[in-house]
VEXLO-328792 format. One record per residue (C-alpha): z, x, y. Coordinates in pm, 1 decimal, decimal comma. Layout:
<pts>
((Z X Y)) ...
</pts>
This chain:
<pts>
((22362,9 6420,8 13210,4)) ((22596,4 6397,3 13514,1)) ((22738,6 6050,7 13437,5)) ((23067,1 6194,1 13548,8)) ((22946,6 6164,1 13904,6)) ((22943,3 5777,5 13941,5)) ((23256,4 5762,7 13727,2)) ((23428,3 6025,4 13939,2)) ((23340,7 5846,9 14260,6)) ((23453,1 5510,9 14105,3)) ((23787,5 5661,4 14009,3)) ((23842,7 5813,9 14355,1)) ((23754,0 5474,9 14525,2)) ((23996,7 5297,2 14296,2)) ((24277,4 5535,3 14374,2)) ((24525,3 5470,8 14660,4)) ((24447,4 5825,0 14771,5)) ((24102,2 5720,0 14892,7)) ((24226,0 5482,1 15169,1)) ((24510,3 5727,5 15240,3)) ((24293,8 6034,0 15280,9)) ((23942,3 5900,9 15371,0)) ((23996,0 5722,9 15698,6)) ((23645,0 5770,7 15838,2)) ((23385,8 5490,9 15857,5)) ((23120,5 5703,6 15696,4)) ((23121,0 5954,7 15407,1)) ((22872,2 6207,0 15273,7)) ((22819,0 6248,9 14902,1)) ((22739,2 6623,4 14851,4)) ((22738,8 6878,2 14569,6)) ((22918,5 7201,1 14514,8)) ((22593,6 7388,3 14577,2)) ((22525,4 7230,3 14916,0)) ((22580,8 7490,3 15193,4)) ((22582,2 7368,9 15551,6)) ((22372,3 7574,7 15794,6)) ((22465,0 7354,5 16095,7)) ((22658,2 7048,5 16190,5)) ((22515,8 6747,0 16013,9)) ((22463,8 6443,2 16247,1)) ((22539,9 6091,3 16118,2)) ((22217,2 5892,1 16111,4)) ((22350,0 5612,9 15888,9)) ((22436,9 5265,6 16001,8)) ((22677,4 5008,9 15850,2)) ((22384,7 4866,7 15647,0)) ((22134,1 5150,3 15615,4)) ((22245,4 5474,8 15440,5)) ((22061,7 5805,3 15485,6)) ((21925,9 6002,9 15185,8)) ((21702,7 6290,4 15086,2)) ((21358,4 6206,9 14939,1)) ((21299,0 6358,3 14597,0)) ((20931,4 6391,5 14488,1)) ((21019,8 6331,6 14120,8)) ((21204,6 6000,5 14193,6)) ((20873,4 5810,3 14201,9)) ((20905,1 5444,3 14129,2)) ((20525,5 5414,2 14131,1)) ((20495,0 5629,1 13818,4)) ((20402,3 5385,6 13541,6)) ((20635,1 5542,9 13283,5)) ((20934,1 5550,0 13518,7)) ((20869,8 5201,4 13644,1)) ((20835,2 5063,4 13289,0)) ((21172,5 5203,8 13195,7)) ((21331,3 5027,5 13501,5)) ((21175,4 4683,7 13427,3)) ((21465,9 4546,8 13222,8)) ((21698,7 4618,8 13517,9)) ((21477,8 4565,7 13825,1)) ((21118,7 4434,8 13838,6)) ((20996,5 4541,8 14182,7)) ((20949,2 4918,4 14171,4)) ((20791,6 4912,4 14527,0)) ((21133,1 4875,2 14683,3)) ((21306,9 5145,0 14473,4)) ((21387,2 5433,3 14711,2)) ((21284,2 5786,7 14589,3)) ((21641,4 5916,7 14611,3)) ((21962,4 5998,6 14423,3)) ((22319,8 5968,4 14532,7)) ((22330,8 6315,9 14684,6)) ((22288,3 6409,8 14962,1)) ((22367,9 6060,7 15096,9)) ((22540,8 5948,2 15412,4)) ((22675,5 5603,9 15371,5)) ((22924,6 5361,8 15524,2)) ((23260,7 5374,6 15346,4)) ((23265,8 4995,7 15298,9)) ((22910,1 4996,0 15163,6)) ((22986,5 5275,6 14914,7)) ((23284,8 5071,3 14779,5)) ((23055,2 4776,5 14707,5)) ((22777,3 4990,7 14554,6)) ((22963,9 5227,5 14326,3)) ((23073,1 4982,5 14048,4)) ((22707,1 4871,6 14009,9)) ((22588,6 5239,8 14021,1)) ((22830,6 5333,7 13741,2)) ((22761,5 5019,7 13526,7)) ((22381,0 5056,8 13557,7)) ((22397,8 5434,0 13479,0)) ((22588,8 5357,6 13151,6)) ((22336,2 5084,5 13063,4)) ((22042,8 5324,6 13118,8)) ((22208,4 5585,6 12907,5)) ((22248,0 5340,8 12617,8)) ((21885,0 5232,6 12649,4)) ((21669,3 5471,6 12438,1)) ((21357,6 5405,2 12647,5)) ((21529,5 5464,0 12982,1)) ((21728,6 5760,4 12843,7)) ((21409,1 5931,9 12734,2)) ((21218,8 5849,3 13055,5)) ((21491,2 5961,2 13299,2)) ((21653,3 6248,7 13120,4)) ((21879,6 6465,6 13334,2)) ((21815,7 6248,0 13649,5)) ((21927,0 5930,2 13476,1)) ((22227,9 5857,8 13699,8)) ((22007,0 5914,3 14009,7)) ((21802,7 5624,3 13881,1)) ((22123,2 5433,8 13821,8)) ((22206,5 5478,0 14187,4)) ((21873,0 5385,9 14338,4)) ((21818,3 5095,4 14106,7)) ((22162,2 4961,2 14182,2)) ((22093,1 4990,4 14555,9)) ((21760,7 4803,5 14508,5)) ((21935,0 4527,3 14324,3)) ((22175,1 4492,8 14614,1)) ((21889,8 4494,4 14863,8)) ((22008,2 4823,3 15014,0)) ((21729,6 5041,4 15154,8)) ((21784,3 5396,0 15260,8)) ((21650,3 5585,6 15560,5)) ((21467,8 5888,4 15411,7)) ((21550,2 6216,4 15584,3)) ((21347,3 6513,4 15447,2)) ((21519,0 6766,2 15670,2)) ((21871,3 6684,6 15555,3)) ((21831,5 6959,1 15297,9)) ((21600,9 7235,4 15171,2)) ((21573,0 7359,2 14814,3)) ((21420,5 7710,5 14838,3)) ((21358,9 7977,0 14579,0)) ((21205,5 8324,9 14603,7)) ((20872,1 8163,9 14505,5)) ((20865,4 7870,5 14760,5)) ((21011,5 7731,4 15078,5)) ((21166,3 8064,8 15161,1)) ((20971,1 8200,7 15453,4)) ((20758,4 8000,4 15694,2)) ((20868,1 7654,9 15551,7)) ((21230,4 7765,9 15567,8)) ((21232,3 7896,3 15916,8)) ((20985,9 7651,5 16077,2)) ((21163,6 7326,9 15991,4)) ((21506,5 7227,1 16118,6)) ((21708,5 7200,5 15799,9)) ((22077,6 7119,3 15789,0)) ((22178,2 7182,2 15423,3)) ((22081,9 7470,5 15192,8)) ((22072,3 7322,9 14839,5)) ((22142,7 7643,5 14633,9)) ((21991,4 7497,3 14317,7)) ((21741,4 7777,8 14244,4)) ((21820,0 8140,4 14203,7)) ((21682,6 8384,0 14460,3)) ((21532,5 8669,4 14257,5)) ((21362,0 8981,6 14405,3)) ((21273,1 9339,8 14311,1)) ((21452,3 9614,9 14498,0)) ((21157,3 9626,7 14740,1)) ((21163,5 9254,8 14809,7)) ((20894,2 9134,0 14564,4)) ((20970,5 8770,5 14462,6)) ((21027,0 8712,0 14094,3)) ((20999,9 8398,3 13883,9)) ((21251,2 8553,2 13641,3)) ((21578,0 8746,0 13685,4)) ((21534,6 8991,7 13970,5)) ((21657,4 9344,6 14031,3)) ((21836,2 9180,4 14327,4)) ((21970,8 8839,3 14220,2)) ((22176,1 8582,5 14406,5)) ((22193,2 8293,8 14159,7)) ((22468,3 8036,8 14118,1)) ((22442,6 8076,9 13740,6)) ((22573,8 8429,2 13777,8)) ((22905,8 8296,4 13901,5)) ((22999,2 8026,7 13648,9)) ((23325,1 8199,4 13571,6)) ((23383,8 8433,8 13868,6)) ((23355,2 8432,1 14245,0)) ((23097,9 8668,4 14389,3)) ((23263,1 8977,0 14537,1)) ((23310,6 9016,7 14910,4)) ((23098,0 9328,4 14920,8)) ((22764,8 9172,9 14800,1)) ((22475,5 9410,0 14847,6)) ((22238,1 9246,3 15100,9)) ((21885,1 9140,5 15007,3)) ((21599,7 9388,9 15043,9)) ((21445,1 9398,9 15388,3)) ((21127,5 9231,5 15270,7)) ((21297,4 8950,6 15077,1)) ((21240,4 8596,6 15205,1)) ((21423,6 8445,6 15496,9)) ((21616,0 8210,3 15270,1)) ((21766,5 8506,9 15081,8)) ((21894,7 8656,2 15400,0)) ((22038,6 8326,2 15506,7)) ((22211,5 8257,2 15177,2)) ((22360,8 8606,3 15178,6)) ((22488,5 8539,9 15536,4)) ((22650,7 8213,2 15423,0)) ((22820,4 8384,3 15127,8)) ((22951,3 8671,7 15338,5)) ((23075,7 8421,0 15598,3)) ((23270,5 8236,9 15335,9)) ((23408,4 8536,7 15160,6)) ((23522,8 8685,8 15494,1)) ((23683,0 8383,1 15645,2)) ((23829,3 8187,4 15363,8)) ((24182,7 8310,2 15276,8)) ((24258,7 8454,5 14930,2)) ((23901,5 8487,3 14825,7)) ((23907,8 8578,0 14455,6)) ((23715,5 8879,0 14334,3)) ((23601,5 9025,2 14002,6)) ((23251,1 8882,8 13973,2)) ((22945,2 9095,7 13957,7)) ((22739,7 9141,4 14271,9)) ((22368,6 9107,8 14345,4)) ((22261,3 9414,4 14151,1)) ((22264,4 9514,6 13780,4)) ((22149,2 9189,5 13622,1)) ((21838,9 9361,7 13479,7)) ((21727,9 9722,4 13448,4)) ((21497,8 9794,7 13741,3)) ((21137,4 9898,9 13660,1)) ((21158,7 10215,1 13851,0)) ((21010,6 10558,4 13780,3)) ((21273,2 10795,9 13917,0)) ((21146,4 11082,5 14128,4)) ((20788,1 10984,4 14083,8)) ((20573,8 11273,1 14218,1)) ((20247,1 11125,4 14343,8)) ((20121,1 11471,2 14441,4)) ((20129,2 11601,8 14080,4)) ((19791,8 11655,8 13907,3)) ((19875,3 11398,6 13642,8)) ((19964,0 11133,4 13904,3)) ((19641,4 11202,9 14099,8)) ((19445,0 11170,6 13773,1)) ((19591,5 10839,4 13655,3)) ((19717,5 10657,7 13967,6)) ((19520,5 10334,2 14016,3)) ((19313,0 10364,0 13699,5)) ((19235,4 10104,6 13441,6)) ((19156,6 9919,1 13231,2)) ((19238,8 10170,6 12959,7)) ((19166,5 10037,6 12618,6)) ((19459,2 10142,3 12404,3)) ((19599,5 9987,0 12084,5)) ((19418,1 9658,2 12148,7)) ((19542,4 9613,6 12506,4)) ((19418,9 9683,7 12859,7)) ((19644,9 9918,3 13052,3)) ((19664,2 9982,4 13425,7)) ((19850,4 10269,8 13589,9)) ((19978,1 10170,6 13928,0)) ((20150,2 10320,9 14227,7)) ((20514,7 10443,7 14217,7)) ((20498,9 10492,6 13843,0)) ((20451,7 10129,2 13731,0)) ((20212,0 10040,8 13449,0)) ((20096,7 9696,1 13333,1)) ((19925,1 9589,9 13011,7)) ((19729,6 9269,3 12987,8)) ((19800,3 9108,2 13321,3)) ((19666,2 8749,9 13311,2)) ((19307,9 8698,2 13437,3)) ((19002,9 8503,9 13339,0)) ((18861,1 8802,2 13157,6)) ((19196,0 8910,0 13007,0)) ((19387,7 8603,6 12892,3)) ((19765,7 8663,2 12855,9)) ((19836,6 8820,3 12518,5)) ((20040,8 8617,2 12267,8)) ((20333,8 8865,9 12297,0)) ((20332,9 8846,1 12674,6)) ((20263,4 9083,2 12958,6)) ((20387,3 9440,7 12916,2)) ((20527,4 9646,7 13206,5)) ((20700,4 9980,0 13215,3)) ((20709,0 10315,3 13395,2)) ((20505,2 10636,0 13380,3)) ((20557,5 10975,3 13547,0)) ((20394,9 11321,6 13536,7)) ((20535,7 11551,7 13274,1)) ((20553,8 11933,8 13288,7)) ((20303,8 12101,7 13060,5)) ((19933,7 12088,7 13005,1)) ((19721,3 12313,5 13236,7)) ((19401,2 12313,6 13433,2)) ((19208,0 12137,6 13165,2)) ((19475,4 11877,4 13071,5)) ((19765,9 11695,2 13223,1)) ((20056,9 11519,1 13051,5)) ((20236,7 11194,7 13130,5)) ((20554,7 11027,1 13000,4)) ((20519,2 10647,8 12954,2)) ((20813,1 10427,8 12866,9)) ((20830,9 10057,5 12792,2)) ((20896,8 9799,4 12521,2)) ((21150,3 10031,4 12343,5)) ((20883,4 10302,7 12306,1)) ((20841,2 10633,5 12480,1)) ((20500,5 10801,9 12472,9)) ((20355,8 11137,5 12586,6)) ((19997,0 11108,1 12702,1)) ((19771,3 11407,6 12703,4)) ((19476,6 11363,2 12931,7)) ((19172,4 11591,1 12940,2)) ((19039,1 11660,7 13289,9)) ((18656,6 11666,7 13318,2)) ((18527,9 12003,0 13450,1)) ((18301,6 11830,8 13704,5)) ((18595,9 11677,4 13890,0)) ((18518,5 11320,4 13783,2)) ((18804,6 11092,9 13675,1)) ((18942,6 11130,6 13327,8)) ((18813,5 10883,4 13072,8)) ((19033,5 10930,8 12763,4)) ((19379,1 11035,4 12654,2)) ((19572,6 11091,3 12339,0)) ((19921,9 10942,6 12296,5)) ((20214,5 11034,8 12076,3)) ((20492,3 10772,4 12073,1)) ((20850,8 10755,3 11945,1)) ((21085,3 10454,9 11937,2)) ((21372,9 10417,2 12177,8)) ((21663,6 10165,2 12161,5)) ((21570,0 10031,2 11825,9)) ((21194,0 10018,0 11877,9)) ((20987,4 9990,1 11563,7)) ((20696,8 10227,5 11631,9)) ((20669,6 10496,0 11363,3)) ((20809,9 10820,6 11494,6)) ((20538,2 11060,0 11595,8)) ((20262,3 10801,1 11573,9)) ((19951,0 10912,0 11757,1)) ((19661,8 10711,3 11902,8)) ((19378,5 10746,5 12151,2)) ((19258,3 10550,2 12455,1)) ((18938,9 10522,5 12658,5)) ((18882,7 10409,1 13021,2)) ((18631,2 10143,3 13114,9)) ((18419,6 10347,1 13357,1)) ((18356,1 10280,3 13724,9)) ((17997,7 10280,8 13848,3)) ((17928,4 10612,1 14020,8)) ((17752,4 10449,6 14321,9)) ((18050,9 10206,4 14369,7)) ((18288,4 10503,2 14352,3)) ((18091,0 10694,6 14625,4)) ((18077,1 10381,4 14841,7)) ((18453,0 10344,2 14819,1)) ((18524,9 10709,2 14896,8)) ((18320,7 10692,4 15217,6)) ((18518,9 10390,8 15330,0)) ((18852,9 10573,6 15262,5)) ((18765,4 10814,8 15548,4)) ((18784,0 10515,7 15784,9)) ((19122,6 10383,3 15682,0)) ((19462,9 10487,7 15824,4)) ((19697,0 10676,3 15587,1)) ((19956,4 10392,3 15619,2)) ((19705,1 10129,1 15508,7)) ((19586,9 10338,6 15216,2)) ((19944,0 10394,6 15096,2)) ((20012,4 10021,0 15110,2)) ((19710,4 9922,1 14907,1)) ((19558,3 10188,2 14680,3)) ((19671,0 10160,7 14316,1)) ((19913,3 9876,2 14396,0)) ((20000,7 9553,3 14210,2)) ((20069,9 9302,5 14075,4)) ((19999,7 9090,9 14382,3)) ((19969,9 8716,7 14387,4)) ((19690,2 8541,6 14582,9)) ((19774,6 8182,5 14675,6)) ((20038,7 8197,2 14405,2)) ((19801,0 8315,2 14123,5)) ((19860,0 8650,0 13955,2)) ((19771,0 8927,0 13899,8)) ((19566,8 9102,7 14167,4)) ((19537,1 9482,4 14129,9)) ((19378,0 9712,6 14391,6)) ((19258,8 9996,9 14163,3)) ((19116,7 10339,0 14237,9)) ((18749,7 10379,8 14332,3)) ((18723,9 10019,0 14459,9)) ((18793,6 9832,9 14132,3)) ((18944,1 9489,1 14198,8)) ((19131,0 9279,2 13938,1)) ((19197,0 8917,4 14021,9)) ((19310,5 8612,4 13815,2)) ((18960,5 8465,8 13853,4)) ((18723,9 8757,3 13801,0)) ((18698,1 9133,2 13865,1)) ((18524,1 9254,9 14173,8)) ((18526,4 9524,9 14435,6)) ((18743,7 9615,7 14735,6)) ((18735,8 9870,1 15012,5)) ((18812,4 9924,7 15378,2)) ((18649,5 9745,8 15669,3)) ((18453,7 9954,4 15923,2)) ((18740,3 9950,5 16175,3)) ((18971,6 10097,9 15911,7)) ((19241,7 9839,4 15980,4)) ((19179,1 9584,8 15701,0)) ((19050,2 9549,4 15348,3)) ((18751,6 9364,2 15207,5)) ((18777,0 9200,5 14864,6)) ((18464,0 9047,3 14702,2)) ((18441,4 8859,2 14377,9)) ((18240,9 8567,8 14227,5)) ((18002,7 8574,8 14520,5)) ((18271,8 8529,7 14783,7)) ((18362,2 8780,8 15050,4)) ((18715,8 8802,9 15196,0)) ((18896,2 9003,9 15466,2)) ((19255,6 9097,2 15393,2)) ((19512,2 9204,0 15653,8)) ((19820,5 9372,2 15508,8)) ((20161,6 9313,8 15670,1)) ((20460,1 9540,6 15666,7)) ((20656,6 9335,1 15412,3)) ((20448,2 9348,2 15096,2)) ((20209,7 9064,5 15191,0)) ((19856,3 9004,8 15313,1)) ((19665,7 8732,5 15492,4)) ((19319,2 8634,7 15375,6)) ((19014,1 8497,5 15558,0)) ((18721,1 8388,0 15346,3)) ((18395,7 8493,0 15517,1)) ((18194,4 8188,7 15418,7)) ((18404,8 7917,1 15577,5)) ((18697,4 8101,9 15748,2)) ((18948,3 7942,0 15501,0)) ((19280,5 8117,2 15523,8)) ((19524,2 8206,0 15241,6)) ((19782,1 8466,3 15165,2)) ((19923,2 8699,8 14899,6)) ((20234,6 8889,6 14819,3)) ((20342,4 9177,2 14597,6)) ((20551,2 9061,8 14297,3)) ((20806,9 9211,9 14073,1)) ((20636,4 9311,3 13747,9)) ((20768,4 9099,3 13465,1)) ((20785,2 9165,3 13091,5)) ((20713,8 8893,3 12836,4)) ((21000,6 8790,5 12602,9)) ((20810,5 8960,9 12320,9)) ((20701,8 9302,7 12427,5)) ((20487,0 9559,0 12244,8)) ((20280,2 9853,8 12366,3)) ((20018,2 9752,7 12107,3)) ((19915,8 9470,6 11885,3)) ((20130,6 9605,7 11605,0)) ((20508,9 9645,5 11641,5)) ((20675,6 9381,3 11863,2)) ((21007,9 9424,3 12043,3)) ((21216,4 9122,2 12118,1)) 
</pts>
């Protein structure tokens, strides 16, 4: 709990240094992770401070209001704010702060209030103290923005006229610019710099990362370049996790052509998908494949020398195991439908050395495969490379969408079919009786129009993520 904030402000106000150093009529209460993108105008008056509206500071919530009742009875006049960012008259802050501190301490000692307010308790101390003093704030939503890689980073970030970048969430991306809800291969996160300054030579965000990532990088570089005696020694934006990258992946190899975009393969109790650029996923969440207890599995695969005309071989690595897959190629040229695997542990994995197992592929309907192949002749090579065998994509924030070979479509809601539109410039995606047209952009994203009612939505390619408990099968689990 940040009870040191009201106490720190109270100490400063009580010090002779305050009147000596703070001669302005108005002050702004800010935090160390507030970065200014432009000059902040003063919209406060001697009696009406300005503050940012927080959605979770909701006095109408019955539980939150009940906890406030011993201290203030009219929740309808409790502003949905905290003490930062706030622009307030110097004289008004001097009157308010002793009450802010005293009420915060009282809330902390109150078991009901302490449980209800948690880490935002002193924010409630501030807004309740203001309500008791009949101080109402002017709410200014654009005084700050709180983006992450997952929200408020592109259109919302660039469209609105924000003044302050609240660097509260980490900006996490894959090396290609896929947003991640966990630690990214490219990471700019304040928690990375608890003990060291970021270096001056930060690697910039990937081209396709969100606008907020490029802006935050720009602000860091501006500070590191222009502030004197910038300390160094901290880690940069790379190296926080091992990238899921198949080095020197050869998509022209026979094994790559045989496996790329295929799935689901039923292997060791899980459903596997072999995706573009040497990525594999097992058990991506969907309505037909609930997320496994041990979490989603992701790793890399690549063609391996050996085999021959009748078989190809693949190396697969993930979850502290390394496997060699031997895949028989049907003589009629149809896609493979089985493989044998021999796995050994790596980095402390617990699979028995030399363990062998077999897998089978859920087949694609021959007519659907032929329909898809006819459509491929219409599409541009660039579009095909962007789409075929790719994933995991999100669609309106839901994962995982996979565009598999031969027109198989995996979505979070139901499996379906996909292919190319007659003009060869877009993709159709149909599932649960709905038809959609998808237009793919340069930066790992697509726009959607639903045929029935022209409703629009969007999707984006995401960094594949591995669950905290990872296993290639239902047996051994790596943590």
